[in-house]
N, C-alpha and C positions, 0 to 999 in steps of 0.2 A: 572533471573537466576542468584544470587549470585556468585562470585566467587573472590577466593583467593590468590593472589602469593607473592612470593619474589622474587625479580631483584635486581640488584646492582644499586646505583644510576650513576654510571661513571664506565662502563664496559671498556673501554680503559684506565683507570687510569696506570699507571705504577707499582706503590707500593699497596696502598689499596682502597677501596672505601666501603660505606654507606650502608647497606641492607635496602631494603624500601620496605613496605609493600601496596600493591597494591590491594583496594577493589574493585571490580565493581557488580554496583548493578542497574536494570532497566535505562541503558544508561548514568548512573550516575558512575563519578572514583572519589575514594579517595586516597592519596598516602600520605602515613606518613614514617618518620622513625621509626626504630626498636630501635636505640638508640644501635647496632651493626654495626663496621665496619671488614670487612678481607681482604687478600692478595686477589686481584683478578684472581690468578692463584690457589686457593685453592678453588674456587667458583664454583660447580657441576650446572650448567643451567639447566639440564634435572632433576633433584631431587629436585631445589634451595632449597640447603645446602650446608655447608661448607663439603667439603670432610674429609672424617677422614682418617689423615696421620699420620705418627709420626712428620713429622718435622714442625707441625702445632697443639699445646697442648690446643688449644682455642677453637677447633671444639665441643667438648662435649658439655659445656656451651650453646655455640650461638644456635646449635642447640636443647636443650631441651628449649632453651627461645622461639624462633620460633614456 
């Protein structure tokens, strides 16, 4: 069964990290950069999206792109 997830490239970065697409299929993994980066404190690991907060105005564009 195939699965798609979005993860941060460097979760421990103090400023921003690239958002990676991780595609798993038939025990194989493909990791690709989405071209987006986000400050790590605005990333919601559970929903795999950018938190919708007023302090970070780019959340709508990034979430729609993902």
